[in-house]
BALUMZA-446820 format. One record per atom (N, C-alpha, C, O, CB): residue number from 1; residue in three letters; atom name; x, y, z. Coordinates in Angstrom, 3 decimals, always signed. Glycine has a CB too. Layout:
<sites>
<NUM "ALA" "CA" <X Y Z>>;
...
</sites>
This chain:
<sites>
<1 "UNK" "N" <+13.105 -12.777 -23.107>>;
<1 "UNK" "CA" <+14.376 -12.100 -22.976>>;
<1 "UNK" "C" <+14.310 -11.200 -21.740>>;
<1 "UNK" "O" <+13.351 -10.449 -21.564>>;
<1 "UNK" "CB" <+14.716 -11.282 -24.263>>;
<2 "UNK" "N" <+15.310 -11.280 -20.906>>;
<2 "UNK" "CA" <+15.378 -10.499 -19.668>>;
<2 "UNK" "C" <+16.290 -9.287 -19.901>>;
<2 "UNK" "O" <+17.374 -9.411 -20.470>>;
<2 "UNK" "CB" <+15.904 -11.377 -18.472>>;
<3 "UNK" "N" <+15.829 -8.122 -19.452>>;
<3 "UNK" "CA" <+16.603 -6.896 -19.581>>;
<3 "UNK" "C" <+17.882 -6.978 -18.746>>;
<3 "UNK" "O" <+17.868 -7.533 -17.647>>;
<3 "UNK" "CB" <+15.760 -5.681 -19.155>>;
<4 "UNK" "N" <+18.959 -6.444 -19.245>>;
<4 "UNK" "CA" <+20.227 -6.446 -18.521>>;
<4 "UNK" "C" <+20.111 -5.697 -17.198>>;
<4 "UNK" "O" <+20.725 -6.091 -16.206>>;
<4 "UNK" "CB" <+21.329 -5.826 -19.377>>;
<5 "UNK" "N" <+19.329 -4.623 -17.176>>;
<5 "UNK" "CA" <+19.167 -3.880 -15.930>>;
<5 "UNK" "C" <+18.487 -4.733 -14.862>>;
<5 "UNK" "O" <+18.803 -4.613 -13.678>>;
<5 "UNK" "CB" <+18.361 -2.606 -16.174>>;
<6 "UNK" "N" <+17.554 -5.594 -15.276>>;
<6 "UNK" "CA" <+16.894 -6.496 -14.324>>;
<6 "UNK" "C" <+17.893 -7.506 -13.773>>;
<6 "UNK" "O" <+17.885 -7.804 -12.579>>;
<6 "UNK" "CB" <+15.709 -7.228 -14.995>>;
<7 "UNK" "N" <+18.737 -8.022 -14.625>>;
<7 "UNK" "CA" <+19.760 -8.975 -14.198>>;
<7 "UNK" "C" <+20.733 -8.304 -13.236>>;
<7 "UNK" "O" <+21.090 -8.880 -12.209>>;
<7 "UNK" "CB" <+20.517 -9.548 -15.415>>;
<8 "UNK" "N" <+21.161 -7.090 -13.566>>;
<8 "UNK" "CA" <+22.079 -6.350 -12.695>>;
<8 "UNK" "C" <+21.466 -6.102 -11.320>>;
<8 "UNK" "O" <+22.133 -6.265 -10.298>>;
<8 "UNK" "CB" <+22.465 -5.015 -13.340>>;
<9 "UNK" "N" <+20.196 -5.710 -11.298>>;
<9 "UNK" "CA" <+19.511 -5.472 -10.023>>;
<9 "UNK" "C" <+19.408 -6.749 -9.218>>;
<9 "UNK" "O" <+19.608 -6.739 -8.004>>;
<9 "UNK" "CB" <+18.117 -4.891 -10.257>>;
<10 "UNK" "N" <+19.097 -7.845 -9.884>>;
<10 "UNK" "CA" <+18.988 -9.130 -9.195>>;
<10 "UNK" "C" <+20.324 -9.503 -8.558>>;
<10 "UNK" "O" <+20.361 -9.910 -7.397>>;
<10 "UNK" "CB" <+18.531 -10.236 -10.171>>;
<11 "UNK" "N" <+21.401 -9.371 -9.291>>;
<11 "UNK" "CA" <+22.729 -9.703 -8.776>>;
<11 "UNK" "C" <+23.083 -8.809 -7.591>>;
<11 "UNK" "O" <+23.668 -9.271 -6.612>>;
<11 "UNK" "CB" <+23.790 -9.563 -9.884>>;
<12 "UNK" "N" <+22.728 -7.539 -7.682>>;
<12 "UNK" "CA" <+23.035 -6.570 -6.618>>;
<12 "UNK" "C" <+22.376 -6.944 -5.287>>;
<12 "UNK" "O" <+22.988 -6.793 -4.230>>;
<12 "UNK" "CB" <+22.582 -5.170 -7.038>>;
<13 "UNK" "N" <+21.138 -7.427 -5.334>>;
<13 "UNK" "CA" <+20.418 -7.732 -4.091>>;
<13 "UNK" "C" <+20.561 -9.185 -3.665>>;
<13 "UNK" "O" <+20.099 -9.559 -2.587>>;
<13 "UNK" "CB" <+18.954 -7.402 -4.251>>;
<14 "UNK" "N" <+21.182 -9.997 -4.479>>;
<14 "UNK" "CA" <+21.263 -11.435 -4.211>>;
<14 "UNK" "C" <+21.808 -11.749 -2.822>>;
<14 "UNK" "O" <+21.288 -12.633 -2.142>>;
<14 "UNK" "CB" <+22.130 -12.103 -5.253>>;
<15 "UNK" "N" <+22.829 -11.049 -2.400>>;
<15 "UNK" "CA" <+23.449 -11.338 -1.114>>;
<15 "UNK" "C" <+22.655 -10.793 +0.067>>;
<15 "UNK" "O" <+22.856 -11.235 +1.198>>;
<15 "UNK" "CB" <+24.840 -10.776 -1.085>>;
<16 "UNK" "N" <+21.754 -9.839 -0.173>>;
<16 "UNK" "CA" <+20.977 -9.237 +0.904>>;
<16 "UNK" "C" <+19.759 -10.068 +1.299>>;
<16 "UNK" "O" <+19.215 -9.879 +2.387>>;
<16 "UNK" "CB" <+20.535 -7.858 +0.500>>;
<17 "UNK" "N" <+19.325 -10.976 +0.442>>;
<17 "UNK" "CA" <+18.061 -11.665 +0.624>>;
<17 "UNK" "C" <+18.240 -13.131 +0.985>>;
<17 "UNK" "O" <+19.287 -13.727 +0.731>>;
<17 "UNK" "CB" <+17.236 -11.549 -0.618>>;
<18 "UNK" "N" <+17.196 -13.702 +1.585>>;
<18 "UNK" "CA" <+17.191 -15.117 +1.911>>;
<18 "UNK" "C" <+16.979 -15.971 +0.672>>;
<18 "UNK" "O" <+16.623 -15.465 -0.393>>;
<18 "UNK" "CB" <+16.118 -15.416 +2.937>>;
<19 "UNK" "N" <+17.202 -17.260 +0.822>>;
<19 "UNK" "CA" <+17.102 -18.193 -0.302>>;
<19 "UNK" "C" <+15.721 -18.159 -0.951>>;
<19 "UNK" "O" <+15.624 -18.030 -2.171>>;
<19 "UNK" "CB" <+17.416 -19.609 +0.163>>;
<20 "UNK" "N" <+14.660 -18.271 -0.168>>;
<20 "UNK" "CA" <+13.297 -18.288 -0.721>>;
<20 "UNK" "C" <+12.942 -16.943 -1.367>>;
<20 "UNK" "O" <+12.264 -16.909 -2.393>>;
<20 "UNK" "CB" <+12.276 -18.627 +0.385>>;
<21 "UNK" "N" <+13.391 -15.855 -0.777>>;
<21 "UNK" "CA" <+13.148 -14.547 -1.375>>;
<21 "UNK" "C" <+13.818 -14.464 -2.747>>;
<21 "UNK" "O" <+13.233 -13.946 -3.698>>;
<21 "UNK" "CB" <+13.663 -13.421 -0.450>>;
<22 "UNK" "N" <+15.032 -14.968 -2.844>>;
<22 "UNK" "CA" <+15.736 -14.966 -4.134>>;
<22 "UNK" "C" <+15.014 -15.832 -5.152>>;
<22 "UNK" "O" <+14.959 -15.491 -6.334>>;
<22 "UNK" "CB" <+17.178 -15.457 -3.961>>;
<23 "UNK" "N" <+14.458 -16.954 -4.700>>;
<23 "UNK" "CA" <+13.702 -17.810 -5.621>>;
<23 "UNK" "C" <+12.494 -17.066 -6.187>>;
<23 "UNK" "O" <+12.226 -17.131 -7.387>>;
<23 "UNK" "CB" <+13.243 -19.097 -4.908>>;
<24 "UNK" "N" <+11.775 -16.367 -5.329>>;
<24 "UNK" "CA" <+10.603 -15.608 -5.765>>;
<24 "UNK" "C" <+11.029 -14.511 -6.738>>;
<24 "UNK" "O" <+10.362 -14.293 -7.749>>;
<24 "UNK" "CB" <+9.858 -14.997 -4.548>>;
<25 "UNK" "N" <+12.125 -13.823 -6.449>>;
<25 "UNK" "CA" <+12.626 -12.791 -7.376>>;
<25 "UNK" "C" <+12.996 -13.396 -8.720>>;
<25 "UNK" "O" <+12.688 -12.822 -9.765>>;
<25 "UNK" "CB" <+13.847 -12.071 -6.777>>;
<26 "UNK" "N" <+13.646 -14.538 -8.704>>;
<26 "UNK" "CA" <+14.009 -15.205 -9.962>>;
<26 "UNK" "C" <+12.768 -15.575 -10.753>>;
<26 "UNK" "O" <+12.735 -15.420 -11.974>>;
<26 "UNK" "CB" <+14.849 -16.460 -9.688>>;
<27 "UNK" "N" <+11.746 -16.066 -10.059>>;
<27 "UNK" "CA" <+10.500 -16.431 -10.729>>;
<27 "UNK" "C" <+9.887 -15.209 -11.408>>;
<27 "UNK" "O" <+9.457 -15.285 -12.559>>;
<27 "UNK" "CB" <+9.502 -17.046 -9.724>>;
<28 "UNK" "N" <+9.847 -14.078 -10.692>>;
<28 "UNK" "CA" <+9.287 -12.864 -11.278>>;
<28 "UNK" "C" <+10.176 -12.304 -12.387>>;
<28 "UNK" "O" <+9.674 -11.696 -13.333>>;
<28 "UNK" "CB" <+9.082 -11.812 -10.200>>;
<29 "UNK" "N" <+11.459 -12.499 -12.282>>;
<29 "UNK" "CA" <+12.362 -12.086 -13.347>>;
<29 "UNK" "C" <+12.014 -12.829 -14.632>>;
<29 "UNK" "O" <+12.044 -12.250 -15.718>>;
<29 "UNK" "CB" <+13.834 -12.342 -12.950>>;
<30 "UNK" "N" <+11.689 -14.094 -14.509>>;
<30 "UNK" "CA" <+11.338 -14.921 -15.660>>;
<30 "UNK" "C" <+9.897 -14.683 -16.117>>;
<30 "UNK" "O" <+9.640 -14.522 -17.310>>;
<30 "UNK" "CB" <+11.538 -16.393 -15.323>>;
<31 "UNK" "N" <+8.956 -14.660 -15.161>>;
<31 "UNK" "CA" <+7.534 -14.560 -15.494>>;
<31 "UNK" "C" <+7.085 -13.134 -15.830>>;
<31 "UNK" "O" <+6.037 -12.954 -16.451>>;
<31 "UNK" "CB" <+6.713 -15.083 -14.346>>;
<32 "UNK" "N" <+7.844 -12.140 -15.438>>;
<32 "UNK" "CA" <+7.543 -10.705 -15.617>>;
<32 "UNK" "C" <+6.482 -10.225 -14.633>>;
<32 "UNK" "O" <+6.704 -9.238 -13.931>>;
<32 "UNK" "CB" <+7.072 -10.432 -17.053>>;
<33 "UNK" "N" <+5.333 -10.898 -14.564>>;
<33 "UNK" "CA" <+4.311 -10.597 -13.569>>;
<33 "UNK" "C" <+3.555 -11.887 -13.278>>;
<33 "UNK" "O" <+3.344 -12.710 -14.169>>;
<33 "UNK" "CB" <+3.341 -9.464 -14.062>>;
<34 "UNK" "N" <+3.152 -12.053 -12.028>>;
<34 "UNK" "CA" <+2.464 -13.277 -11.645>>;
<34 "UNK" "C" <+1.796 -13.095 -10.294>>;
<34 "UNK" "O" <+2.200 -12.247 -9.498>>;
<34 "UNK" "CB" <+3.438 -14.463 -11.610>>;
<35 "UNK" "N" <+0.769 -13.900 -10.042>>;
<35 "UNK" "CA" <+0.159 -13.899 -8.722>>;
<35 "UNK" "C" <+0.861 -14.937 -7.845>>;
<35 "UNK" "O" <+1.722 -15.677 -8.323>>;
<35 "UNK" "CB" <-1.367 -14.189 -8.816>>;
<36 "UNK" "N" <+0.500 -14.990 -6.586>>;
<36 "UNK" "CA" <+1.169 -15.908 -5.655>>;
<36 "UNK" "C" <+1.048 -17.364 -6.094>>;
<36 "UNK" "O" <+2.011 -18.125 -5.998>>;
<36 "UNK" "CB" <+0.591 -15.748 -4.257>>;
<37 "UNK" "N" <-0.135 -17.754 -6.578>>;
<37 "UNK" "CA" <-0.330 -19.139 -7.000>>;
<37 "UNK" "C" <+0.563 -19.478 -8.191>>;
<37 "UNK" "O" <+1.157 -20.555 -8.240>>;
<37 "UNK" "CB" <-1.801 -19.389 -7.354>>;
<38 "UNK" "N" <+0.655 -18.565 -9.142>>;
<38 "UNK" "CA" <+1.485 -18.797 -10.322>>;
<38 "UNK" "C" <+2.967 -18.901 -9.946>>;
<38 "UNK" "O" <+3.696 -19.727 -10.495>>;
<38 "UNK" "CB" <+1.278 -17.671 -11.346>>;
<39 "UNK" "N" <+3.399 -18.066 -9.016>>;
<39 "UNK" "CA" <+4.788 -18.137 -8.548>>;
<39 "UNK" "C" <+5.039 -19.473 -7.861>>;
<39 "UNK" "O" <+6.047 -20.131 -8.116>>;
<39 "UNK" "CB" <+5.105 -16.967 -7.583>>;
<40 "UNK" "N" <+4.112 -19.869 -6.985>>;
<40 "UNK" "CA" <+4.245 -21.150 -6.271>>;
<40 "UNK" "C" <+4.305 -22.309 -7.255>>;
<40 "UNK" "O" <+5.131 -23.209 -7.109>>;
<40 "UNK" "CB" <+3.072 -21.351 -5.289>>;
<41 "UNK" "N" <+3.435 -22.290 -8.252>>;
<41 "UNK" "CA" <+3.420 -23.354 -9.258>>;
<41 "UNK" "C" <+4.733 -23.380 -10.041>>;
<41 "UNK" "O" <+5.303 -24.446 -10.271>>;
<41 "UNK" "CB" <+2.231 -23.167 -10.219>>;
<42 "UNK" "N" <+5.204 -22.210 -10.445>>;
<42 "UNK" "CA" <+6.452 -22.108 -11.201>>;
<42 "UNK" "C" <+7.628 -22.670 -10.403>>;
<42 "UNK" "O" <+8.491 -23.356 -10.951>>;
<42 "UNK" "CB" <+6.724 -20.646 -11.583>>;
<43 "UNK" "N" <+7.652 -22.374 -9.105>>;
<43 "UNK" "CA" <+8.756 -22.810 -8.253>>;
<43 "UNK" "C" <+8.567 -24.225 -7.691>>;
<43 "UNK" "O" <+9.502 -24.813 -7.148>>;
<43 "UNK" "CB" <+8.927 -21.837 -7.115>>;
<44 "UNK" "N" <+7.353 -24.762 -7.826>>;
<44 "UNK" "CA" <+7.090 -26.094 -7.288>>;
<44 "UNK" "C" <+7.081 -26.108 -5.765>>;
<44 "UNK" "O" <+7.539 -27.066 -5.142>>;
<44 "UNK" "CB" <+8.124 -27.075 -7.801>>;
<45 "UNK" "N" <+6.565 -25.051 -5.179>>;
<45 "UNK" "CA" <+6.503 -24.961 -3.715>>;
<45 "UNK" "C" <+5.087 -24.578 -3.298>>;
<45 "UNK" "O" <+4.317 -24.070 -4.113>>;
<45 "UNK" "CB" <+7.539 -23.923 -3.170>>;
<46 "UNK" "N" <+4.738 -24.816 -2.039>>;
<46 "UNK" "CA" <+3.396 -24.445 -1.582>>;
<46 "UNK" "C" <+3.198 -22.925 -1.572>>;
<46 "UNK" "O" <+4.135 -22.161 -1.338>>;
<46 "UNK" "CB" <+3.144 -25.012 -0.182>>;
<47 "UNK" "N" <+1.972 -22.514 -1.828>>;
<47 "UNK" "CA" <+1.661 -21.084 -1.862>>;
<47 "UNK" "C" <+1.942 -20.428 -0.517>>;
<47 "UNK" "O" <+2.292 -19.249 -0.465>>;
<47 "UNK" "CB" <+0.197 -20.866 -2.256>>;
<48 "UNK" "N" <+1.791 -21.183 +0.578>>;
<48 "UNK" "CA" <+2.048 -20.578 +1.891>>;
<48 "UNK" "C" <+3.538 -20.345 +2.144>>;
<48 "UNK" "O" <+3.899 -19.772 +3.172>>;
<48 "UNK" "CB" <+1.477 -21.463 +2.991>>;
<49 "UNK" "N" <+4.398 -20.770 +1.245>>;
<49 "UNK" "CA" <+5.817 -20.416 +1.299>>;
<49 "UNK" "C" <+6.096 -19.164 +0.464>>;
<49 "UNK" "O" <+7.068 -18.449 +0.709>>;
<49 "UNK" "CB" <+6.685 -21.591 +0.804>>;
<50 "UNK" "N" <+5.245 -18.909 -0.513>>;
<50 "UNK" "CA" <+5.431 -17.767 -1.410>>;
<50 "UNK" "C" <+4.830 -16.488 -0.831>>;
<50 "UNK" "O" <+5.451 -15.427 -0.881>>;
<50 "UNK" "CB" <+4.808 -18.061 -2.771>>;
<51 "UNK" "N" <+3.626 -16.592 -0.285>>;
<51 "UNK" "CA" <+2.898 -15.411 +0.187>>;
<51 "UNK" "C" <+3.705 -14.571 +1.182>>;
<51 "UNK" "O" <+3.769 -13.352 +1.019>>;
<51 "UNK" "CB" <+1.595 -15.839 +0.828>>;
<52 "UNK" "N" <+4.323 -15.172 +2.207>>;
<52 "UNK" "CA" <+5.130 -14.343 +3.128>>;
<52 "UNK" "C" <+6.350 -13.719 +2.450>>;
<52 "UNK" "O" <+6.751 -12.608 +2.797>>;
<52 "UNK" "CB" <+5.591 -15.185 +4.315>>;
<53 "UNK" "N" <+6.942 -14.427 +1.486>>;
<53 "UNK" "CA" <+8.106 -13.880 +0.780>>;
<53 "UNK" "C" <+7.699 -12.660 -0.040>>;
<53 "UNK" "O" <+8.435 -11.675 -0.100>>;
<53 "UNK" "CB" <+8.747 -14.954 -0.134>>;
<54 "UNK" "N" <+6.528 -12.725 -0.673>>;
<54 "UNK" "CA" <+6.036 -11.560 -1.417>>;
<54 "UNK" "C" <+5.854 -10.385 -0.466>>;
<54 "UNK" "O" <+6.241 -9.261 -0.784>>;
<54 "UNK" "CB" <+4.699 -11.885 -2.141>>;
<55 "UNK" "N" <+5.276 -10.639 +0.684>>;
<55 "UNK" "CA" <+5.077 -9.574 +1.674>>;
<55 "UNK" "C" <+6.423 -8.953 +2.075>>;
<55 "UNK" "O" <+6.549 -7.730 +2.130>>;
<55 "UNK" "CB" <+4.346 -10.128 +2.927>>;
<56 "UNK" "N" <+7.411 -9.781 +2.348>>;
<56 "UNK" "CA" <+8.739 -9.283 +2.732>>;
<56 "UNK" "C" <+9.368 -8.464 +1.601>>;
<56 "UNK" "O" <+9.942 -7.401 +1.834>>;
<56 "UNK" "CB" <+9.664 -10.459 +3.110>>;
<57 "UNK" "N" <+9.251 -8.976 +0.378>>;
<57 "UNK" "CA" <+9.837 -8.289 -0.770>>;
<57 "UNK" "C" <+9.107 -6.979 -1.078>>;
<57 "UNK" "O" <+9.719 -6.031 -1.570>>;
<57 "UNK" "CB" <+9.811 -9.199 -1.994>>;
<58 "UNK" "N" <+7.816 -6.924 -0.792>>;
<58 "UNK" "CA" <+7.074 -5.669 -0.939>>;
<58 "UNK" "C" <+7.546 -4.662 +0.101>>;
<58 "UNK" "O" <+7.729 -3.487 -0.214>>;
<58 "UNK" "CB" <+5.551 -5.909 -0.803>>;
<59 "UNK" "N" <+7.744 -5.111 +1.333>>;
<59 "UNK" "CA" <+8.185 -4.215 +2.409>>;
<59 "UNK" "C" <+9.536 -3.581 +2.104>>;
<59 "UNK" "O" <+9.764 -2.415 +2.428>>;
<59 "UNK" "CB" <+8.261 -4.974 +3.728>>;
<60 "UNK" "N" <+10.433 -4.343 +1.482>>;
<60 "UNK" "CA" <+11.756 -3.784 +1.193>>;
<60 "UNK" "C" <+11.826 -3.146 -0.199>>;
<60 "UNK" "O" <+12.902 -2.752 -0.647>>;
<60 "UNK" "CB" <+12.817 -4.872 +1.312>>;
<61 "UNK" "N" <+10.678 -3.045 -0.883>>;
<61 "UNK" "CA" <+10.625 -2.309 -2.138>>;
<61 "UNK" "C" <+11.149 -3.029 -3.359>>;
<61 "UNK" "O" <+11.470 -2.386 -4.358>>;
<61 "UNK" "CB" <+11.362 -1.080 -1.990>>;
<62 "UNK" "N" <+11.244 -4.342 -3.308>>;
<62 "UNK" "CA" <+11.748 -5.113 -4.461>>;
<62 "UNK" "C" <+10.628 -5.585 -5.384>>;
<62 "UNK" "O" <+10.843 -5.794 -6.577>>;
<62 "UNK" "CB" <+12.542 -6.319 -3.976>>;
<63 "UNK" "N" <+9.418 -5.753 -4.816>>;
<63 "UNK" "CA" <+8.271 -6.252 -5.566>>;
<63 "UNK" "C" <+7.110 -5.298 -5.338>>;
<63 "UNK" "O" <+6.955 -4.748 -4.248>>;
<63 "UNK" "CB" <+7.896 -7.712 -5.139>>;
<64 "UNK" "N" <+6.295 -5.103 -6.367>>;
<64 "UNK" "CA" <+5.144 -4.224 -6.238>>;
<64 "UNK" "C" <+3.966 -4.698 -7.058>>;
<64 "UNK" "O" <+4.055 -5.656 -7.826>>;
<64 "UNK" "CB" <+5.512 -2.830 -6.643>>;
<65 "UNK" "N" <+2.864 -4.003 -6.873>>;
<65 "UNK" "CA" <+1.606 -4.264 -7.559>>;
<65 "UNK" "C" <+1.770 -4.055 -9.057>>;
<65 "UNK" "O" <+2.331 -3.049 -9.492>>;
<65 "UNK" "CB" <+0.490 -3.362 -7.009>>;
<66 "UNK" "N" <+1.280 -5.001 -9.839>>;
<66 "UNK" "CA" <+1.270 -4.851 -11.287>>;
<66 "UNK" "C" <-0.142 -4.561 -11.772>>;
<66 "UNK" "O" <-0.384 -3.555 -12.438>>;
<66 "UNK" "CB" <+1.825 -6.111 -11.970>>;
<67 "UNK" "N" <-1.084 -5.457 -11.430>>;
<67 "UNK" "CA" <-2.480 -5.246 -11.826>>;
<67 "UNK" "C" <-3.373 -6.253 -11.118>>;
<67 "UNK" "O" <-2.902 -7.233 -10.540>>;
<67 "UNK" "CB" <-2.644 -5.364 -13.363>>;
<68 "UNK" "N" <-4.652 -5.994 -11.176>>;
<68 "UNK" "CA" <-5.657 -6.914 -10.669>>;
<68 "UNK" "C" <-6.116 -7.754 -11.850>>;
<68 "UNK" "O" <-6.381 -7.214 -12.925>>;
<68 "UNK" "CB" <-6.861 -6.155 -9.987>>;
<69 "UNK" "N" <-6.215 -9.067 -11.669>>;
<69 "UNK" "CA" <-6.595 -9.945 -12.774>>;
<69 "UNK" "C" <-7.364 -11.151 -12.241>>;
<69 "UNK" "O" <-7.319 -11.452 -11.049>>;
<69 "UNK" "CB" <-5.347 -10.404 -13.563>>;
<70 "UNK" "N" <-8.057 -11.823 -13.125>>;
<70 "UNK" "CA" <-8.748 -13.056 -12.783>>;
<70 "UNK" "C" <-7.775 -14.211 -13.008>>;
<70 "UNK" "O" <-7.218 -14.366 -14.095>>;
<70 "UNK" "CB" <-10.060 -13.235 -13.632>>;
<71 "UNK" "N" <-7.580 -15.014 -11.974>>;
<71 "UNK" "CA" <-6.703 -16.177 -12.094>>;
<71 "UNK" "C" <-7.382 -17.198 -13.011>>;
<71 "UNK" "O" <-8.538 -17.553 -12.781>>;
<71 "UNK" "CB" <-6.386 -16.802 -10.684>>;
<72 "UNK" "N" <-6.687 -17.671 -14.037>>;
<72 "UNK" "CA" <-7.307 -18.599 -14.991>>;
<72 "UNK" "C" <-7.662 -19.968 -14.391>>;
<72 "UNK" "O" <-8.526 -20.665 -14.924>>;
<72 "UNK" "CB" <-6.381 -18.799 -16.159>>;
<73 "UNK" "N" <-7.017 -20.351 -13.309>>;
<73 "UNK" "CA" <-7.285 -21.642 -12.684>>;
<73 "UNK" "C" <-8.403 -21.535 -11.652>>;
<73 "UNK" "O" <-9.349 -22.322 -11.673>>;
<73 "UNK" "CB" <-6.017 -22.188 -12.028>>;
<74 "UNK" "N" <-8.293 -20.558 -10.748>>;
<74 "UNK" "CA" <-9.256 -20.446 -9.650>>;
<74 "UNK" "C" <-10.476 -19.597 -10.008>>;
<74 "UNK" "O" <-11.498 -19.651 -9.325>>;
<74 "UNK" "CB" <-8.577 -19.860 -8.437>>;
<75 "UNK" "N" <-10.362 -18.813 -11.085>>;
<75 "UNK" "CA" <-11.419 -17.887 -11.505>>;
<75 "UNK" "C" <-11.716 -16.817 -10.441>>;
<75 "UNK" "O" <-12.809 -16.251 -10.409>>;
<75 "UNK" "CB" <-12.697 -18.668 -11.821>>;
<76 "UNK" "N" <-10.756 -16.556 -9.593>>;
<76 "UNK" "CA" <-10.892 -15.525 -8.558>>;
<76 "UNK" "C" <-10.060 -14.310 -8.927>>;
<76 "UNK" "O" <-9.078 -14.400 -9.663>>;
<76 "UNK" "CB" <-10.465 -16.068 -7.175>>;
<77 "UNK" "N" <-10.482 -13.170 -8.394>>;
<77 "UNK" "CA" <-9.720 -11.946 -8.580>>;
<77 "UNK" "C" <-8.420 -12.066 -7.773>>;
<77 "UNK" "O" <-8.424 -12.518 -6.628>>;
<77 "UNK" "CB" <-10.552 -10.688 -8.141>>;
<78 "UNK" "N" <-7.332 -11.658 -8.384>>;
<78 "UNK" "CA" <-6.026 -11.815 -7.749>>;
<78 "UNK" "C" <-5.105 -10.657 -8.144>>;
<78 "UNK" "O" <-5.298 -10.013 -9.175>>;
<78 "UNK" "CB" <-5.390 -13.171 -8.140>>;
<79 "UNK" "N" <-4.118 -10.414 -7.314>>;
<79 "UNK" "CA" <-3.128 -9.371 -7.600>>;
<79 "UNK" "C" <-1.932 -10.004 -8.299>>;
<79 "UNK" "O" <-1.391 -11.017 -7.856>>;
<79 "UNK" "CB" <-2.682 -8.641 -6.292>>;
<80 "UNK" "N" <-1.539 -9.386 -9.392>>;
<80 "UNK" "CA" <-0.308 -9.790 -10.090>>;
<80 "UNK" "C" <+0.808 -8.905 -9.546>>;
<80 "UNK" "O" <+0.626 -7.700 -9.367>>;
<80 "UNK" "CB" <-0.444 -9.653 -11.679>>;
<81 "UNK" "N" <+1.961 -9.511 -9.285>>;
<81 "UNK" "CA" <+3.129 -8.812 -8.765>>;
<81 "UNK" "C" <+4.175 -8.684 -9.853>>;
<81 "UNK" "O" <+4.212 -9.472 -10.798>>;
<81 "UNK" "CB" <+3.708 -9.543 -7.543>>;
<82 "UNK" "N" <+5.035 -7.668 -9.707>>;
<82 "UNK" "CA" <+6.144 -7.469 -10.640>>;
<82 "UNK" "C" <+7.353 -6.960 -9.866>>;
<82 "UNK" "O" <+7.227 -6.472 -8.743>>;
<82 "UNK" "CB" <+5.753 -6.473 -11.778>>;
<83 "UNK" "N" <+8.525 -7.081 -10.482>>;
<83 "UNK" "CA" <+9.743 -6.530 -9.891>>;
<83 "UNK" "C" <+9.723 -5.017 -10.019>>;
<83 "UNK" "O" <+9.214 -4.470 -10.996>>;
<83 "UNK" "CB" <+11.009 -7.120 -10.566>>;
<84 "UNK" "N" <+10.279 -4.355 -9.028>>;
<84 "UNK" "CA" <+10.384 -2.889 -9.074>>;
<84 "UNK" "C" <+11.814 -2.487 -9.363>>;
<84 "UNK" "O" <+12.116 -1.296 -9.443>>;
<84 "UNK" "CB" <+9.908 -2.255 -7.746>>;
</sites>
């Protein structure tokens, strides 16, 4: 279940952002928190398309650090992102 405030925020910024940025925001809206690989997998796109979008969304204050975690697939330490 997605909070109404999250939906309202998403709608508010929808017109300000590019298509891929909006896709990443939608993925995080659904996933709540995820690393770049998980977002890429969810969206069915290469990770090198997600990583720059996360950077852009962090710069404009839409996405932020959630926690450090071990990725279950790669077994590497990774940063989980969340909507702000």
